[in-house]
C-alpha positions as CSV (number, residue, x, y, z in Angstrom):
1,M,155.4,135.8,9.1
2,A,154.0,138.4,6.8
3,L,151.2,140.7,7.9
4,S,148.8,139.6,5.3
5,S,149.4,135.9,5.8
6,T,148.7,136.2,9.5
7,F,145.5,138.1,9.1
8,T,144.0,136.1,6.3
9,P,142.7,133.1,8.3
10,L,140.7,135.2,10.8
11,S,137.1,135.6,9.9
12,P,134.8,138.4,11.2
13,Q,133.3,135.8,13.5
14,T,136.7,135.3,15.2
15,F,136.9,139.0,16.0
16,N,133.2,139.0,17.1
17,L,134.0,136.0,19.3
18,Y,136.8,137.9,21.1
19,S,134.9,141.2,21.5
20,K,132.0,139.5,23.3
21,I,134.0,137.7,26.0
22,P,134.4,139.0,29.5
23,R,138.2,139.4,29.6
24,H,139.4,138.6,33.1
25,F,141.8,141.3,34.1
26,S,143.4,141.3,37.5
27,P,143.4,144.7,39.3
28,H,146.4,145.6,41.5
29,S,145.6,148.8,43.5
30,I,147.1,148.7,46.9
31,T,144.8,151.5,48.2
32,L,142.8,150.4,51.2
33,L,139.1,150.5,50.5
34,K,136.2,150.9,53.0
35,V,133.8,148.0,52.6
36,R,130.3,147.1,53.8
37,A,129.8,143.9,55.8
38,S,128.5,140.9,54.0
39,T,124.8,140.1,54.5
40,T,125.7,136.5,55.4
41,L,128.8,137.0,57.5
42,D,129.6,139.5,60.3
43,Y,132.6,141.5,59.3
44,S,131.7,144.6,61.4
45,N,134.9,144.5,63.3
46,V,137.2,143.7,60.4
47,S,139.8,146.2,59.4
48,A,143.0,146.0,57.5
49,N,146.1,146.2,59.8
50,P,147.3,149.8,59.6
51,K,150.9,148.8,60.4
52,P,152.7,147.8,57.2
53,S,154.9,144.7,57.2
54,P,158.5,145.1,56.3
55,L,158.7,144.5,52.6
56,K,161.6,143.0,50.7
57,T,161.7,142.8,46.9
58,S,164.0,140.5,45.0
59,N,164.4,138.4,41.9
60,W,165.0,134.7,41.2
61,Q,166.3,133.1,38.0
62,W,164.1,130.4,36.6
63,K,165.8,128.0,34.2
64,F,163.3,126.8,31.7
65,N,164.5,124.9,28.6
66,D,167.1,127.3,27.1
67,N,165.7,130.4,28.9
68,S,166.8,132.1,32.1
69,I,163.7,134.0,33.2
70,N,163.9,136.8,35.8
71,I,161.1,136.2,38.3
72,Y,160.0,139.0,40.6
73,Y,158.9,138.3,44.2
74,E,158.1,140.1,47.4
75,E,158.5,139.0,51.0
76,H,156.4,140.3,53.9
77,V,157.8,139.6,57.3
78,K,157.4,140.6,60.9
79,E,160.4,141.6,62.9
80,A,160.5,138.7,65.4
81,E,163.1,136.3,66.7
82,E,161.1,133.1,66.5
83,P,161.3,130.9,63.4
84,S,158.9,131.8,60.6
85,Q,156.3,129.8,58.8
86,N,155.9,130.2,55.0
87,I,152.8,131.4,53.2
88,L,153.1,131.5,49.4
89,L,150.5,133.8,47.7
90,M,150.0,133.2,43.9
91,P,148.3,136.0,41.9
92,T,145.2,135.3,39.9
93,I,146.2,134.6,36.3
94,S,144.9,137.3,34.0
95,D,146.0,140.0,31.5
96,V,147.3,142.2,34.2
97,S,148.1,139.8,37.0
98,T,150.7,141.0,39.5
99,V,151.9,140.6,43.1
100,E,150.1,143.9,44.1
101,E,146.7,142.1,44.4
102,W,147.9,140.2,47.5
103,R,149.9,143.0,49.2
104,L,147.3,144.1,51.7
105,V,146.3,140.6,52.6
106,A,149.9,139.5,53.1
107,G,150.7,142.6,55.3
108,D,147.5,142.1,57.4
109,I,148.2,138.4,58.2
110,V,151.9,138.9,58.9
111,Q,151.4,141.7,61.4
112,R,148.7,140.0,63.4
113,N,149.4,139.1,67.0
114,S,149.8,135.3,66.7
115,N,151.6,132.4,68.2
116,V,153.0,131.8,64.7
117,N,155.5,134.1,63.0
118,W,154.1,134.2,59.5
119,R,156.3,135.0,56.5
120,A,154.5,135.7,53.3
121,T,156.0,135.5,49.8
122,I,154.2,136.8,46.7
123,V,155.6,136.0,43.3
124,D,154.7,137.1,39.8
125,W,154.2,134.3,37.3
126,P,156.6,134.2,34.3
127,G,155.0,136.2,31.6
128,L,153.1,138.4,34.0
129,G,153.5,141.3,36.4
130,Y,157.1,142.4,36.9
131,S,158.6,139.1,35.9
132,D,160.2,138.6,32.5
133,R,157.8,137.9,29.6
134,P,159.6,135.8,27.1
135,K,157.9,134.5,23.9
136,I,157.4,130.9,24.9
137,D,154.5,128.5,24.4
138,Y,152.7,129.1,27.7
139,N,150.3,126.5,28.9
140,A,149.1,125.0,32.2
141,D,152.0,122.5,32.4
142,V,154.6,125.3,32.0
143,L,153.0,127.3,34.9
144,E,152.7,124.2,37.0
145,R,156.4,123.4,36.4
146,F,157.3,127.0,37.4
147,L,155.3,126.7,40.7
148,V,157.0,123.4,41.5
149,D,160.5,124.7,40.7
150,F,160.0,127.9,42.7
151,I,158.8,126.1,45.8
152,N,161.5,123.3,45.6
153,S,164.5,125.4,44.5
154,P,167.4,125.4,47.0
155,T,168.2,128.9,45.8
156,G,164.6,130.3,46.0
157,P,163.0,132.2,48.9
158,I,160.8,129.3,50.0
159,K,162.6,127.3,52.6
160,P,161.9,123.6,51.9
161,E,162.6,122.6,55.5
162,N,159.6,124.7,56.6
163,D,156.0,123.8,56.2
164,L,154.3,125.7,53.4
165,I,150.8,127.0,53.0
166,I,149.6,128.2,49.6
167,F,147.0,130.9,48.9
168,G,146.0,131.2,45.2
169,G,143.4,133.2,43.3
170,G,141.5,132.1,40.2
171,H,143.5,129.7,37.9
172,A,146.5,130.0,40.3
173,A,144.5,128.1,42.9
174,S,143.6,125.3,40.6
175,I,147.2,124.9,39.3
176,A,148.4,124.7,42.9
177,V,145.8,122.1,43.8
178,R,146.8,120.1,40.6
179,A,150.4,120.1,41.6
180,A,149.6,119.0,45.1
181,K,147.4,116.2,43.9
182,K,150.3,114.9,41.7
183,G,152.6,115.0,44.7
184,L,154.9,117.6,43.1
185,V,154.5,119.9,46.0
186,N,153.4,119.1,49.5
187,P,151.6,122.1,51.1
188,K,150.4,121.9,54.7
189,A,147.2,123.7,53.5
190,V,145.7,125.4,50.5
191,A,143.3,128.3,50.2
192,A,141.6,128.8,46.9
193,V,140.2,132.3,46.5
194,A,137.6,132.8,43.8
195,P,139.0,129.6,42.1
196,T,138.5,129.2,38.3
197,W,139.6,126.7,35.7
198,A,138.3,127.9,32.3
199,G,139.7,130.8,30.4
200,P,137.5,133.7,29.1
201,L,136.9,132.1,25.7
202,P,136.3,128.5,26.7
203,I,134.0,129.4,29.6
204,V,131.7,131.3,27.2
205,F,132.0,129.4,23.9
206,G,133.1,125.9,24.9
207,R,135.9,123.7,23.5
208,D,134.6,121.8,20.5
209,S,136.9,121.3,17.5
210,S,135.6,124.3,15.6
211,M,136.1,126.7,18.5
212,E,139.5,125.2,19.3
213,T,140.6,126.0,15.7
214,R,139.4,129.6,16.2
215,Y,141.2,129.9,19.5
216,G,144.4,128.7,17.8
217,L,144.1,131.3,15.1
218,L,143.5,134.1,17.6
219,R,146.4,132.9,19.8
220,G,148.7,132.9,16.8
221,T,147.7,136.3,15.7
222,L,148.2,137.9,19.1
223,K,151.7,136.4,19.3
224,A,152.7,137.5,15.8
225,P,154.9,140.6,15.1
226,A,153.3,143.8,14.2
227,V,149.7,142.6,13.7
228,G,149.8,141.0,17.2
229,W,150.6,144.3,18.8
230,M,147.9,146.0,16.7
231,M,145.3,143.5,17.8
232,Y,146.4,143.5,21.4
233,N,146.4,147.3,21.6
234,M,142.9,147.4,20.1
235,L,141.3,144.7,22.2
236,V,143.2,144.6,25.4
237,S,145.8,147.3,25.9
238,N,143.5,150.4,26.2
239,E,142.2,152.2,29.2
240,N,138.5,152.2,28.1
241,S,138.5,148.4,27.8
242,I,140.2,147.9,31.1
243,Q,137.8,150.2,32.9
244,S,134.8,148.5,31.3
245,Q,136.0,145.0,32.4
246,Y,136.8,146.1,35.9
247,K,133.4,147.7,36.4
248,S,131.5,144.9,34.8
249,H,132.9,141.9,36.6
250,V,136.4,142.1,38.0
251,Y,135.3,144.3,40.9
252,A,131.8,143.8,42.4
253,N,131.4,147.5,43.2
254,P,132.1,149.8,40.1
255,D,132.7,152.7,42.5
256,N,135.9,151.0,43.7
257,V,137.4,151.2,40.2
258,T,139.4,154.4,40.4
259,P,141.4,156.1,37.6
260,G,144.6,155.2,39.4
261,I,143.7,151.5,39.2
262,V,143.0,151.7,35.5
263,E,146.2,153.6,34.8
264,S,148.3,151.1,36.7
265,R,146.7,148.1,34.9
266,Y,147.2,149.9,31.6
267,A,150.9,150.3,32.3
268,L,151.3,146.5,32.8
269,T,149.9,145.9,29.3
270,K,152.8,148.0,27.9
271,R,155.6,145.9,29.3
272,Q,157.8,144.1,26.8
273,G,156.3,140.8,25.8
274,A,153.0,141.6,27.6
275,R,150.8,139.9,25.0
276,Y,152.3,136.4,25.0
277,L,150.9,134.8,28.1
278,P,147.5,136.6,27.9
279,A,147.1,135.1,24.4
280,A,147.4,131.7,26.0
281,F,145.1,132.5,28.9
282,L,142.3,134.0,26.8
283,T,142.2,131.0,24.5
284,G,142.2,128.3,27.3
285,E,145.9,127.1,27.1
286,L,146.4,127.8,30.8
287,D,143.3,125.9,31.9
288,P,144.5,123.2,34.3
289,V,141.4,121.0,33.5
290,K,138.8,120.7,30.7
291,S,135.6,120.2,32.6
292,R,133.9,120.7,36.0
293,E,134.2,117.0,36.7
294,E,137.9,117.2,36.4
295,F,137.9,120.4,38.5
296,L,136.1,118.6,41.3
297,E,138.5,115.7,41.0
298,L,141.5,118.0,41.6
299,F,140.1,118.9,45.0
300,A,138.9,115.4,45.8
301,G,142.5,114.3,45.4
302,L,143.5,116.2,48.5
303,E,140.8,114.5,50.7
304,G,142.3,113.4,54.0
305,K,145.7,114.8,53.0
306,T,145.6,118.6,52.9
307,P,143.1,121.0,54.5
308,V,141.6,123.1,51.7
309,L,139.7,126.4,52.1
310,V,137.5,127.7,49.3
311,V,136.7,131.4,49.3
312,S,133.8,132.0,46.9
313,A,132.9,135.6,45.8
314,K,129.3,136.7,46.1
315,G,129.4,139.0,43.0
316,A,131.5,136.8,40.6
317,P,130.2,136.5,37.0
318,K,127.5,133.9,36.6
319,R,129.6,131.2,34.9
320,S,132.6,131.6,37.2
321,K,130.3,131.7,40.2
322,A,128.7,128.4,39.2
323,E,132.2,126.7,39.3
324,M,132.9,128.1,42.7
325,E,129.6,127.0,44.1
326,A,130.2,123.5,42.7
327,L,132.9,123.2,45.4
328,K,130.5,123.8,48.2
329,G,130.4,120.5,50.2
330,A,132.6,118.9,47.5
331,K,135.0,116.1,48.5
332,G,138.4,117.5,49.5
333,V,137.1,120.9,50.5
334,S,137.5,121.3,54.3
335,K,135.8,124.7,54.6
336,F,133.8,126.9,52.2
337,V,133.0,130.5,52.8
338,E,131.6,133.4,50.8
339,V,132.9,137.0,50.8
340,P,131.9,140.2,48.9
341,G,133.7,140.7,45.6
342,A,133.9,139.3,42.1
343,L,137.0,137.9,40.5
344,L,139.5,139.6,42.8
345,P,138.0,139.8,46.3
346,Q,141.5,139.7,47.8
347,E,142.2,143.1,46.3
348,E,138.8,144.7,46.4
349,Y,138.0,143.6,49.9
350,P,141.4,142.7,51.4
351,A,140.5,143.0,55.1
352,I,137.6,140.6,54.8
353,V,139.6,138.1,52.8
354,A,142.5,138.3,55.2
355,E,140.1,137.7,58.1
356,E,138.8,134.5,56.5
357,L,142.3,133.3,55.7
358,Y,143.6,134.0,59.1
359,K,140.6,132.2,60.7
360,F,141.3,129.2,58.6
361,L,145.0,129.2,59.7
362,E,144.0,129.5,63.3
363,E,141.2,126.9,63.1
364,Y,143.3,124.2,61.5
365,F,146.7,125.0,62.9
366,G,146.7,127.6,65.7
367,S,150.0,127.4,67.6
368,A,150.7,123.9,66.3
369,V,151.9,124.9,62.8
């Protein structure tokens, strides 16, 4: 596709539309941060476990259509003789999503003194993090299929004979709940941390036919040779933009956004194929549902079948926060809590999030998992 023919359909309004949206980046610092207790919950005695869990990194080959996609994952385990129980942690889907956002939470839970020997696996989505990023047509169905294949594969790290608990952030939580509602996976429990369902453009501008046309043009441009990289570098892959987004709504406390965090996120945007999945995410192709009503129906579908914890973030952006709050008392939601943070509380406040997740595990399962 020629440069001129790709650029021609985009009007100035299309660029203005993109520049105004709050792009949902996913930070991945693994530095422990000191946090203040919530005004509604007592976290005065919460601290991240100082003893790191043994970490194993590996890769798994996902066969998708004619592609063999290298998938990166990490396993956090405690040195113990008793059989382990699986927790799968799925990173929040965003421009710079990666396993790093869950590392401190995984290590904290695994190393706690418990009657259960927890084993935590964190996996990078195809097209994100340290997994391969092929040029395919990413959408919610593709990611759902990946999740199902990863969990059910006899060659994967998740042992199908063991009960599985899924923790997911943002869109990852909604995709996991959707797969469970369909019966494609059968988790023993699900925890949705700062769950979302609408991508950055649709949540601001809606999904009428006119906007869908603009989203398609933007998506095509970002995926195109040459001009796609130019546009991606200008709007997404630059340190000033990343820092601005983190300080405005990804983290609740701007002081927690360090130069190291920005530099590491920036490096992720330079990986080969980095722009393909974000092009789909920004324009709503990864949205698992199209409305709040459908969002609530996902969770309602697990009523009486699967315990579900929803962890809302006190400082989340207004529109995202409204969707989280809609789950409070909703059918299918077993427990609803609020923690400090914005779109990535599991990374910004890992000790507090780990405490809530562990309490959920103990409350619903204890030693009977």
